[in-house]
N, C-alpha and C positions, 0 to 999 in steps of 0.2 A: 504494500500500500504506500502511496506517495505522500510526501510531506504536506501537500495541500489538503488531502483528505483528513489528515491528523488533527486539523483544527476542531473538528467535531468531537474527537476523542478528548481534546483539551477541555472542552466545555463539560465533559463528564468526569473530570478529575485527573487527567494526565498531568505530567510534570514538565516544566520547561526550565532549563538551567541557562543562565547567562553569565558572562564574565570572560575569563581568559583561559588559554591552554585547553585542558581536557573538557571543561564545561562548555566550551564553544562548539563542541562536536555534536550537540543536539541538533536535529534537523527541523525542529519546529520554528515557525515564525508566526506572529499574530496576524499578519496579512501576507498575501502572496509575495514570495521572496525567492532567493536563489536555490532553494532546496526542494523544489516541487517534484523532481524525479528521483529523490533520494529515498531509501528505505526509512521508515519511521523508527525512531529510537526514543529513549527517555520516557517510555510509557509504562505505567504500572499494569499488573495483570488484570485487575478488575475493570478499568475503563477499556482495556484492549478487548476483553471478552464482551463487554456491553456493545462496543462498536461493531464487532462482527455479528452479534445477534441482531442488532438493529438493521443490519444490511442483509438479513436473511441467511446467515451462516453461523459460524462459531469458530473458536480457536481449534486448530487441529489437535487430535490426540497424539500421544507418543507413538502409538502403533502406525497411525497414518503417516506421520512425519518420517519415521524410520523406514517405512516401506518405500516412500518416494526417495529418500536420501540414499537408499541402497540400490537405486536404479531399478526398482521392482524385481530385484533378482538376488537379494541377500549379499550384495557386494559391501566392501569396506567403505567405499565412497560411491557417489552416484555414477561416476565414470568407470569404476573398476577398483583395482587393488593398489595401484601406484600412488605414492605420496605426491601431493600437489607441488608444482612450482609456483613462483609468484605470478605467472601468467594464467594459471588455471583457476584461481579463485581469489577473493579479496580477503587477505589475512596478512598479519605481520607488518602493518603499515604505520607504525609509530615513528617518531623522530627522537633522536637523542635529547634534544632540548626540552622534551616533554618529561624528562626524568624517568624514562622507561628502561627496563633491562634490555640487553642486546637481543634476546630472543624475540622481542616485540618489534624489532626494526629490521627484520630480514628482507622485507620487500619495500624498501624506502621508495616512496612515490616520487616520480620525476616531474610530473605535470601538476598534479593536485597535491594539496597538503595532506597531512594525516587525517584520517576519518573515513567514513563510509563512502562508497562510490554509487553512482546511479545504478539501478538494478540491471540495466543492459549497457554497461559502460563500454565505450570505444577505447578506453585506455588499456584494457586487457582484451584484445580482439580474439584471443585463443581460449577464452575462459571455458572450462568444462563443467562448471557448477550448476548445470541446468538439465532438465529432463523434458523430453518431448512427449506430450500426452495427446490423446485424441481431442481433448478440450482446449489445448493450448500448451504453451511452454511454461514450466515451473522454474523460476529463477532462484539463484542464491541458496541452493541447498547445502552449500558449504561456504561459510564466511559472510562477509559484509556486516550483518548483525546476527547474533544468536537470537533464538525465538522462544517467546512464551508459548507454552502448550496447555491444553485443558486439564491435564491430569494433576492430581495431588502427587507429591513425591512419595513413592513407596519403594522400599528396597526390593530388588528383583528376586531375592530368596524367599519372599513371603508366600503364603498359601495361595493368594490370588493368582500369582503368576505361575504357580506350579501345578495347575489343574491338568489332568490328562487330556490328550487329544489336541486337535487343532483349535486355537482360539481365533475367532473371526472378529476383526476390528475391536480388540479388547480394550477395556479401561477398567481399572480397579476402583478408582474413586476420583471425583472431580475436585479440583482445588477450591479454595474459598478464601474469604477475607483473613482468616487466622490459620489457614492450613498451608504449609509449604508446598510450592508448586514446582513443576519441572520446566527447565529450558533445555534446548538442544542446539547443536552446531557450534561452530567457532564464530569469531567476529573479526572485523578489520584490524583489531588491536592485538589479538591473541595468536598463538601458534596454530599450525594446521591440525595437530593431534586431536583437538576437540571437535574437528569437523568430521570425524568418523561417524558413520551412520548410527552406531550403537552408543556413542558418547552421550552422557546426560549430566545435568547439573541440578542442584537444589536451590530454591530461591524463596525468600520472603515475598509474598504476593504484594506487599506494599513497596517493594523496591522498584526503582527504575535506574537505567544506566545508559551511558553513551554506546555501550556495546550490545544492548539488548533491544529487540524490536518484536514484531509479530506479523503474521499474515492470517487471512481468514480462509477457512475451508467452507465450501458450499456444496450442497447435494449435486452430484453429477460432475463435480470438478475436482 
């Protein structure tokens, strides 16, 4: 979802950071601005979910995201098993002046400053972080921003995930205002390892970050 659409989310309680350095990497502006084609970041889980539901969809589940991020084929990455280069996805794009560790600046940007890139950026013409579907192209399945998902964070060894047989589009529990939620994928700032289809993280649903965004899943898409 682009930065322009995010203004509706802001009215529902999203966050906007202003200032210098890292805080300037939020893509929100109160009026149309320079980030309209950027992925949304700095949004909390609750307004992100509300936004998707008001548009006839919802946040993707972990199962849905992992299925897409594995190329619908159980791969490590959407494109296969090889680790990504800097041209394959948007990751590792910090700058030393931001006070970051060396592992965060492996893909130092030449044209744009540190931060996310447009969802279909021409700066990386060979990007592999996308999946062609009958309903269209799913972008940024590795990197740019990590993503809020619908699920509450539950350890994989729990009974819910250990049921016998094939689980069809499973979800153990939905997150909530006081329930830790799940995020998936890596971001423009982090290393590529978090971009593996099976990688997952735990989040306070009240958190927002320059590295964290969301997308909406809709029936038939």
